[in-house]
N, C-alpha and C positions, 0 to 999 in steps of 0.2 A: 502495498500499500504507499509506503513512502516513495517506492521508485516511480509508483504512478504522481503521486502529488509532484512528484520534481520534474519529471518527463510527458506529462499531461499540455504541459501551456506549452512546452520547447519543441515537440510533435506538433503539435495544432499552429505553433506560425510556422515552422516548415509546409505544414499541407496549405494555408494563407501564400507564401510566398509561390509554392505553385502550383497557385488559383484558386483554390475552395473560395466560397463564399465569406468576405472577412467577418463580418460583425457576427455572422450567425455564426461563424467557427470561434471565434473569440468567446464571444456568450458560453455556447456550449463546454468551452473549456475551462472559460474560469469558473462557473458554476459546477463541475465537475470534480475539479480541484477543491474547489471548498469543500464538495460532500466528504471528499475522502479525505480533508484536513479537520471536518468534525467525528467521522470516524474514529481515526486518530484520538481525537479526542477524549470519546464516548470510549472506546478499548484498552487507556491508556489507564496501570495498574498502578495506582498510588503508591503504595505499600514496597515496590521495586524502587532504588535509588537509582539503579543505573542504565544504559540507552534501551530501547525496546524496539521491536521490529527491525532486527539489523538484519542486513544483507548484505553479504560480500563478495567481490569479483579480483582476480588475482591480476595487476594488469604488468606488472615486471618482481619478478622473484629478486631480479639481481639487488632491485634498488629497493625492495620492500613494499613496494607503492600496491594498494588494495583499493580498487574503490567500495569503496563501506562507507556504507548510510544508515540513519539509524534518529530516534527521537528522545531524547529525555525529559524534563517537564521543562528546563528554561529553552531548548529548540523545539519543544512543542509550540508554545507559545509564541514562536517569532513563524513559524508555519500557520499557525491559526492567523498569524497579523496581514499576514503577507497573503494570502486566500482569500480574506476578505473582501483586503481594500482592490484587489486586482479588481471581483468581482465590480467594485463601485466603479473603481478606473475605467474599465470596459463596458459598463454599461453608460456613465456619462459621456462617452466616445461621442457618440452620436454617428452623423452622418463624415464622414472627413472629407473634401473637396478633389482631393488630389495626393496620388498615388496611399491609397487606399487600403491595399494591402499590407502595403509596410506599415504604414501608422499601427494596425494591429497585432503585425508581427513583431516587431520595436516593444510593444508593452508587453505582447506573452514572453519576449527572450527576458526582458525583464523581471518578470515574477518568476518565472523559472530558474533563473540565475542565481534571482536572490533565494528562494525555496531550497536551493541546492547546495549554496553556501550556512543556510542554516542547518541543513539536515547530514552532511557530511563528517564523518568522522575523521577523516583523513585529512593530513593538512594541505596536501597537493589538491585537491580538487575541493576542498576550503576556499582559498585563494583564486581557482582558476573557475569557480563558478560566479565569484563576484566581479573576475573582469568580463568573463562573458554580459554580465548584468549591464556593466559601465558604459558600450558602446553603443548600441541601441539608446542610453540618455541622451549622449551625444548627436548624436539624430535625429532626436525627436527635438531638440532647441533649437536645432542649427533650420531643421526643412519646415517646419508646421511650428517655429516657437512666435512671437510677435514683439512689439518695440525692436531697440537693439538686439536682436537673436544671436548675430552672427559674431559678434564681441561677446556676449555672454556664454554662449557654447565653445569658444575658444579660451573664453577664461577658465570655465568651469572641465575645461579636457587640460590645459596643462594644471590645475592645481591638483584636481583627483590624481593622472596620471605620476606626478611629483608625488604626491602621499601611497600609490601603490607601487611604485619605486623603491621609497623607504622601509615602507610595511614588506615586502619580497627579502630586504633584507636584514632585516630585522627576523623573519622569519627561517633563513639562509641561518643567519648565527645561534637562532634556537635550535636548532636540528645539529649543528657543531657544535654546540656548549657540551650535550651528551657524550659519555664516552661510547666508542665505537658500538659495546652492546646494547648498549641501551637505545642507538639512535634506533625510530622509528616514525615514519609519515605519519601510525596513528595517533590520534589524540589521548587515546586512555594509557598507552603504549607509555606517552610523555609523561602525561600528570603521573603514570608510576614509579618514573625515574624521577620525577621533579619529587615528588612520596619520600625515594630514598638518599634523596642529598645529592643528587648526581651533578647538579646543576649550580658549580660554583657562586659565590657570592659574590664578586668583582664581575661574571660572566650575568649573571641576574640583573645588575644595574645597567649593564650596555645594550641589552637586548631590551628591558621593560624601556630604554629613553625611545629605542628607534619605534617599538610596536607604538608607545606613548602619542611620539610625533606621527607614525605614519594613518593609523588608528582615525590620530585626532584630526588629521586633514581632508581626512573622509565624513569624521563626525561635525566640521566646522567647528572645532576645538579654538576658545582663541590664541592668540590672533590669528587664525589660518583661516576666517569665518568668509573674509568679503563677496569670496564666489559663490555661498548658497544663496542671499537675496535676490542677485542680478538674475540668477538660472533661474528661481522657481517664478521670479515673476514676469521672465521670459516665455518659459515651456509652456505649453499646452497645459489646462489644468488635468487628465491622466497620467498626463507625464511627471507633475509637481505631484500626485498624488502619492505616484510608486516612490517618486527619489526622497521626498520628504519623511513617508511615509512609512516606506515599509529600508528601502537600500540604504537609507545614510544612519539606519540600525544596524546595520552588519558592523561597522566600528564599535560601537556599545557590545557585541553580540562577542566578539574578539577580544574587550578587555575582559569582559566575563568568563569571558571559556579558555583562555589563555595565558591571560598575564596576571590578572590574580591567584590560579589556582598553580600555574608553573614557576610564578615568579615574585613569591612575596617578599626578597628580599630588596626586590626591585625596586614592587609596589611603595615598602617604606622608606627605600631613599628618598623617591621622588614624591611622595606626598605632599612636601611644601608647595614644590612649585608646581603640583595639580592642581591646590586649591587657589593658590594664587592665578592662576589662568583661568579657572570654571568660574571665579568670581567675574573676571574679566565679559564670560559670556554672558552671566546673569545682571551685574550692575552695567556696566557700560552697552553694551549690548542691548538690553534695556533701555536703557535711556537713547537709544538711537531710533528704536524701534518707536519713543513716542515720541519723536520729529516727524514721522513717513507723513507724508498727503496722501499718498494710497494705497489700497486695501490691499494688494499683490505684495507691493515692498514690505507692508506692515505686516502681511502674513508671513514674509519669506523670514525678515528680522527675529520674529518671533518665536519662530522654529530655533531660530540659531541659540536664542536665549534659552529656552527650556530644556535644549543639550547641558549648560550646566548646571541643575536637579539632579541629572541621571549621573554626571559623572560625580558629584557629592555623591548619592549614593556608593558609586562605585569606588572612592575611596575611602569610605567610612570602612572599609574589607572586614564588615558584622555582615552576619547573617539580617538584623534587622535591614541595614540600610541598603544592602547589596539588593535581596529582596524586591523592597522598595524600588528600587531601581528598575529591575527586570519587568516589574506592575509598570510603571507610568512609562516603559518604554512600549510596549502595547498598548496603551493609554492614549499616550501622544499621539501613533504612529495612525488610530483612530480619528480621534479631533481633530489632526492636521490635515487631515485626508478630508474629513467631513468639510472642513473650512475652503481648502482650497477647489473643489469640487463647485460650492456655490459659487465663489469667487468667480471663478470660469465662464460658468453659465451665466451670473450677471454681465462679464466682459463679454458673451457671445452677444447676451440681449441689447445689450446698453449702449459697444464699445466705448464705455470708459470707466475707469476705476480709481480714479480722482474723486475723494470725499466729499469737496466740493460743488464737485455736477450728481452727485446723488442725493440722494434723502427721503422718506416717505416709503421706501418700498413694499416696506411691510403691509401697509396698508393695500395693494394690488397684489400681492406676494405673500399672503398673511400664510401660508404652509414652508414659503421658503426663509421668513424672517424666523419662526420659530426653530425650523431646525438650524438657523447659523445661529441663534439664541442661544439654542445646547449646545452647540459647539465651540462658542463663546465662555460658556460658564462651566464647561468642561475644560476647558485650555486655562484657566483661572483660577483653577481645583475647587470649584466647590462640590462639598458633600452630596453624594448620590452619585458622582461620576469615578468612573475608574481612575480616572486621574488626582485625585483628591486621596484615595486610598494610598497609592505610590508617592504623592510628596511626603505625607504625614509618616509613613515609616521612613523617607530617608531621612526626616528634618531629627525625628527623636532617635535612630541610626546614626546619625553623623553627630548628634550633639552630646550623646554617652560614651563618644567614644577619647579615648587617653584623658577622660577625664583625671583631676586634678582637686584636691577638696577644698585647696584656700584659694583657689586664683583660677580663671576661665585658661584653658588650653585655645589651641590653632584650630580645634575644630570646634570647638565653642561661639570663636570668633568669625569662624568662616560661616557656619552654621545660623548668627544674629544678623549677618552680612543679607545673607541667602536669603534669610524671611524678608529682606523687602524685597526683592524682587515678587514679592506674589501682591505688593502695593503696585509696583511698577507694571507688573502683568496685566491687572485689572483697572488701570489707567487706562493702559492705551488700546485691550480690549474693548471695554464698555463704549471709552470714547469712539471705536469705528462702529461698532454697532449702533449706538446714537445719531452719527454721520450719515451710515448707507440706510436704516430701515427706518426708524422714528424721524418727524417732526413732519415736516411741508413737502408731500409731492413736486419732485422735481419737472418741468415740462417735458425733458426727455425719458420719464419713468412712467408718467399717469395711463401709455400703451400698453403696457407688459401683463403679461397676462401670469396666473401661475404656475406651478412645476405641473409637469403632466404627470397623471400615475403611473406611468411607465418610471419616471423620473425618483417617483416615492419609494420605491422599494429600497435601490442602494441607499437613500437615506436615513431610511427607518432601522436599513440594516446595522449601519454606523454608529446609530445613536442606540438604536437597542442594542447591542453589544457593548457600548458605553457605560449606560445603564445597567445592565447584568452586570458586568462584573466589579460598576460600580459599588451595587448592594449587597453583593457577596463575594468580595475581593477574596474571602479565604479560599477559594476553591481553586483560584492562583496560587495563593500561597503553599499550598500544601502538595502543589505539583511543582516549583519552583524552587521554597526550602531545602529540603531533603539533597541536589543538584550542588549545593553550596553546603551542605552541613560535613561533609565528610574532611576539608582544607581550610574554614574558619572557623571551627569551634576552638579548635587548636591555637588555633591564630587569629584573637578578632582584632587587635589593634595595629595600621600599621604604623604606627607613630614607635611605641617601643612594649616592648614584652612584658616587663613591670615597670611602675614607677615610684616614687620615695615620697611619703607622706611626709608631713612638715614634721612630726616626731623622728623620721627616719630609719622608721620601718619600711619592709619591703612589700607593698601593697602589687598582686596579681591582679589585673582587668578582670572583670565577670567576663563569663560567656556569654556572647551575643545569642538572644535570643531566648536567654534560660529565665 
């Protein structure tokens, strides 16, 4: 079933390129992929902490290279996220005026590449599937984009190519850092070797820095973030949905899958640097977002800003914070996909997304206004949405990390500053909602009609998933937490293994989640 989830969109893309009906084939493939992902979710055994539904084929015995796929709790929610956003993106694509077959094929290649990366247990294919998904992203922006699309396509190409190259160097160095007897492309074998202390401390520091920079560029970590807002503003809505909602989460998934469990000493060494950079995402980029005068640019910058919260959860290196990061990855993917979908529909109908040229749209498009309001409330972390569950776990998990009884430590300072990001995001999101959907209807919006029933299906799917896992986040926590418990219970703090209290006694930090 995992192989079906991976290759269903890829095979459908090939069939579309060969002449199959583009939209019908893409819709059928996306719905089948979503159905298979739901089947994996329903059949997942939460009592088993290892990978499930494993399939393996030998590619090169000499290089110990196998095509191995499977899912655990972390990769399963990533596959589910990709399948939901794929259905919504294909549904919102509609009729494409030129090169329709190529457009839908690119969407499916992004989906298949992202799912393949999430479900790969082999390091080689983990990287290769991601590269497969990057190429159609450039094409979608450069050919079907709007505004300054060519410059945006070149910018994202240069940035992500550099990030991928640095990431490749880090993965090669990771492989070489293990003794020959322990070298393998299998992520499970790498984790076993790391657990036995086979990666030297100095090597961990070098490898972690390379992985942090490589993944960070792909995620839009400050100050490597400038490619993202322009690319998302220029991309067609389905491409922005898939990249911001799914593909950008590959870097976050990679840090959770590789960097934290394999390189704990490296993570501890570079914690201060990561905290400074993620605060740049939250505070600096958040303030820049407030200054935006277009809805698409505002959403692009907000997507960058919210990555800082997830980085904070990853930096905490405790079960509570890291599990919250995984939940927020899923929730943010859904909410930003919903917002980009509705923004793209508005741009197609009105020809503009400038705040001063919009207004009162909720009067003529009540369903769209309600749905956009749900997306806004989710993005700012309103209780009842999955984003709130992820953010609250991140804040609590980060604040208690490295606690010293008589003073604030760097994690407490970072958490307090990060909480101001909630205020900042509330300001720019509610401001955008008021300027776009509230007030007097502008002249060019008076003739608009609400979303047709067919488009309400993917909107309902995205909103329903946000509410479902917002009210019942424990269903995700039960799946995700066991994937981290094996290597975080013995090392809950990335700063210190022990701390000295004011009276001089040695105090061990509490186990996260207890």
